[in-house]
N, C-alpha and C positions, 0 to 999 in steps of 0.2 A: 442463286438457283442450283438446286443437287440436281447432280445428274448419279444415275445408279451406274454401279460397275457388275459389267459378267464376266465369270470364269466360261472359259471356253474350254473345254477337257481335250478336244480334237479337232486343233486349230488347223491342221491337213485340210478339213473340207471347210471349214469356218470361213478362214481369214484365207493361206496362202494364192484360192483366187483373186480373191479381192484385189491383195498388196499386189501381186503379179500385174493388174493393170496400172499400176501405181508405180511401174519401174520406170526410172532407175533410182527413182528418189526415197521408195521404201523397200530397198534394198536392204541394208542392215538388218531391217528388224524381219525381213521376209526370209533372211538366209538364217537368221540364229533359229525362226519357226520349225527352217526344215531341217537343218542338222538338232530340233527336239529331240528326238532320241539318241542321238547318238554321242552327244559329248557330257562326259562330265554333269551333272545338276543333281538339286536334292531333291527330298521328297515334294519337300515344298514350294518347288518352281513350280510356275501358274504363267499361265497368257491372258491376259485381260482387254477387256472392250470396251465401249459404251456403249456397244447393244445385243441383244441374247443371243445365243447359240441356234436360236430357231428361223434366226436372218437367212442362216442356209438356204432358203427355200428360194427365197428369191435374189441365190446367187447363180444357182443352178437348174430354174427354173427355164419356161420357155424363150421368155426374154433375160436371156444372161446378165444382162446390163445391169439394170437395177441391184443394188446392194443397200446398207444402210443409207439414211440420208444424210447428207453432206451439210456441215462436218460431224465427222469422228476419229476414235483416237481407240491407238490399242497399242498395247503393251507386252511385255519379257520380261518378267521379274523370277528373280533368286537370290533373295537378301540372302542366303546361306553359304552364297560363292565369293562373301570377304574376306580377303582386302580388293579381292576384282571387281569388274565392274558386275553390277546386281540388277541393272535395269536398259531396256534400249524401248524409246517408245515413239509412235508414229502416230502425224496427226495427217488427215485425207488434203488439208489446203495446203502439204510442204509441197505437193505436186503440182502445184504452180505459183512458186516462190520466185522471187523475184533478185537475183544476183547482181550486183554493179559492184564495177573498180575504180577509187578513188586513189588515183600513186600506187601506195602499195597496202591501201585501205582496199580488202575487200568483205561486205558485207551483205546478207542474204535477206529477205522481209519475207512474211506473207500477204500475199495478195487478197485481200479481203473488205468486205465493208468492213463495221465499227460492228453490226449486228451478228454475222460471224465470226467476227472477234471474241465475242462477248459470250459465243454460246463455248466456243473452245478455250476462251480461260476458265468456265465452268468447269468442262472436262477434264480439263490438266488437276483444276484444284480437287475437283471430287479423285483422281486417278491417284494422288501423291496423297489425300485423307486414308484411300484404304490401303493404299499400301502401309503407311504409320502405322493404321488403327491394327490390320488385319496381319501384317505380313512381317512388319518390325518386330514389332512387342513380343510373338515368339523368339528372334533370333536372338534379342536381348537378354534374355530370360532363362534362356536355353547356354549349356557349358559353355556353347562353341564361339559363345560372344565375348571376345578377351579385345580389349584394347591396343594398338599398334599405334600411335599415334605420332613415333619419333623419328626423330631421322636415322636413319640407316647408313650407316658407311660399309663399302663394300671395296676394297680394293682404289681408297680414293676418291672412288663415286660417290654420291652423295644420291641417298633415294629421295625420292619425295615422296611425303607423309602418306600415310593410309588414311582412309576414312573412318569416324571413328564407328564405333557399334553403333550405334543409337543413327548414325547419317544413311546417305546412298549415294552409290556411285554412279552417275548416269550417265553412257555410253550414248555419242553421235546425235549429241539433240544441234537437231534444227537452229539454227540464229534466229528463225522468226517465233520460234517456237519458244526459246530461251528468254527471248522479250518479254514474252506473256509471264516469265515468271514473278516481274517486278509488280503485276498488278493483281496476282494475287487473294490481296487484303491479310486483313488479320484471322487468326483461328475463329472459330464460331463461339467459341466459350470464354472471348474478352474481351471483356465488356469495355474495358479501356482504350480498345482497337490501337495499343501500342506495339503486340507481337506480330510480325510477319506468319503467313502459314506456313512459307520455307527460309530457311536461312539457307546463302550459298556461301560455303566457306572458301572454294577454290576452284577456277576456272579455267582451264585447256584448250586457248581458240585455234582451232584448226580449219583446214579448206579441206574436204572431201574432192578425190581426185578416183576418175571413173574410168574402169577397162570395160568394151565388150570384147566377146571374142576372139573377133578377128586381131585381139591385140597381141594375145599368148598364145591360139592356137597350134603353130606351127610350133616343132620341135627347134628350140636352138641348141648351138652347142660351144663351150667356150672356147675363149683363144687355147693353144696349145701348153703343154704345161699348167692348165688349170683343168680339175674337173670336178661334176658335181657328185663323187661319191670318194669315200677314205682307200686308201690302199690295200681293204679288205672287202670291197666294192657296195660297203654301208652308204644309202644314201641321206640325208636331215642330219638334225642333229640328235646325238645321241645321250642316252642319259648322263653317260659318266661326263662331259663336254657341256651339261646346261649350264651349270654352275660358272665355268668360264665364260663363257655366253651370256650371261647377264650382269656380272660383272660390269658390259661395257657401258650399261642403260642406266640411266638413271630413274626408271620408273618402276615401282617394284611389280615381280611379275613372278609366277609359281607354273607349275611345269602343264595345272589345270587351265592357264590361259589360251593355251596353242591347239589351236585343230590340225597342224602340220606344220614343217619345217623343208627346206632348201639350206644347203648346205655346198659353198665352195671351198676346195680342196688348192695348194699350187705344188707341185713336185718337188721338191727338195725343200720345204716350208720347214722349221725346227718344230719337233714335237713340242707338248705342253709342258714336256720333263725341262725343256734348257729354256730356263727364263732370261729374258732378257728384255730391255728397256720399251723394246715395244711390242714385246708380247710377257707380259705379267703373266704369274699364276695368281688368280685368285686366294685372297688370305685365307690360311686354314688348309685350302685344297691340297689333298693328298693325289700326287697323279702319277700315273703310268708311264715311262718313257717310252714305253711300244707303243704308245696309243700318239695318232696324229690329229693336230689342233686346225681345223678349218679355219680361212682366211677373211671368209663371207659367210655370212647365212640370213634368210628369211624369216617371218613369219606369218604363218595364219590365222586369224581369229574365228572365230564360228560363226563371226557375222560375216561373212566371206569380203573381211577389210586383212591386209598385211600392217602388222601392228610394229614389226621391228624389223628395219632392212639395218648391215653395217656390215659396211666394209672394213678390213685392216689399214691402217694410214698407207702404208707400203707398197698396197696392194692397190690406191685409188690412183682417181684417173685413167682407167685403160680401157672403162664401157663396163664394168664388171654389176654397177648394182641391177641397170637394167636389163642384164641377164638373167639375175635372182628373180626381180621381181617377178618376170615373162615366167620361170620355170617354179613359182612353189604356185603363181594363179593357172599353171596350167596341171598341175598335181591337183589342186584342188577342186577342180572342175571335170577331172579325168574321168573315166568309165565308170571306176571302181573308188574314186576320190567323196570328200563329204558330202559335194554342193555337185557330184554329179548329175545331170539333168539329160531326158531323153525326151525328142522330139513333141512328143504331143504332152509334154508339160509348158509347152511356149502359150502361151496368152496373147493375143492380138498381137503379135509380132512382137512384143515387148519382151520376153524373155529373151535379152544375147548375150546371155552367159556373164551376166555383170559382175564385173569384182570390184574392191575398191581400196582406195588407201587414206592415212589419214595420217597428214602432214601438219607438224606446226607452222600457224602464218607466219612467223619469222624463221624459217626456216628454208631460204632462198635453195641454198644447194642440191635437198632431198626436193625442190618442189622444181627442179630441173629435172632431176632424174625422173619425175612420174611423166613429165611432158615425153621425151627420150622415147621412152617404154611404151606410150601409144596411146600414154593418160589424160581424159579430158577434166576440165575445170567441171567440177561440181558442183557446191554450194558450201558455202561457209558454217564452221557446226563448232559444240563443243562438248568435253568430256566433263562433268558437272559434279563435284561433292558438296553434297544440299544437306539439309537434315529439315524435317517437315517438326514446325514447332508443335512439343507435347506442353508446354507449361514448364516440365522439368527439364527441357534436353540441354546437351551439354554448351552449345555455341549461348543459348540466355545465360549459362550458368559461368561463360567466359573461359569454360577450359578448350576453346575452338576457337580462332581466331579466325575471322571474313575476309574474304577477298574478293572485290565485285570487279 
């Protein structure tokens, strides 16, 4: 079953109202689209859907509830963001997904009959094929395509490998949607049926936590001796601190990853120039002894999710992580912030300033922090590094190891 994929040049009109009705489940894709004109993106970045842009008439007509026939899919794609996240997708079936917990295992499935799952599988297949043939090819042939598939070590922290330039890093993939990846079947041009349409190279299982406005709208003050600004009155992470901050995470990040940051400082804390076992300077970094380094930080991504939360070991156990979480969300949704929303932006009472956090399923301490900060358990999801098969892809050639 072939499904036509359409480009939506003005998603604020054709998709935003529809996605708002699916909150909070549609939140990551919605937030990316809402910030479409505000964050670094390539000229090739686009918003795709399984229905044409002129469906706008049924969304904004006298009966605004009907939209495209369900199920439908939409996605934001920017292949040139490599090695950052290149694709966010959403299926209308996610809004009614079922999350269950058995011991430490959390699972989310799509609640739909086989016919609807068949349609959604066909939509996913067409969407991934479109991205591979129409978008990935231009990236591979460009001078920007560089293999970055090796392990990088910075200050003893081993970095996860980047996605190959022929692949896709897909963010916040709903577990139920991920399950459909295994049923996409072989490539259309492979008569043997031996090659899958998509090869899954790496999977990072996570739990999505949700925060509504009541979780962070009130200003929170850090304990005595701590502050949300450096000694020069600057808030957030500064450029000269970024290398130090990124040395604390195993995930490869660049400045382009972040929509905003919050940083926490402690009075009397040693600067970066005073290298200690608990505060080593990143390898090769030239530091200014006069500069002050933070003891904790949080970063907000363009999809309204907290993607990095850290408190230095000597300052843990003091309730600082929840404070940082609330601070970065409040800044992200403030009146002049990236995701600032006005009352008229509300649709059916569902736009409650939802923000999100992705936590690894085996990171129990961080899960506790989310709950302590007012987060509600959302759904199981994954970050997926995969490659749509071209017959001559890196995975088929044995250059990329698969991990299911």
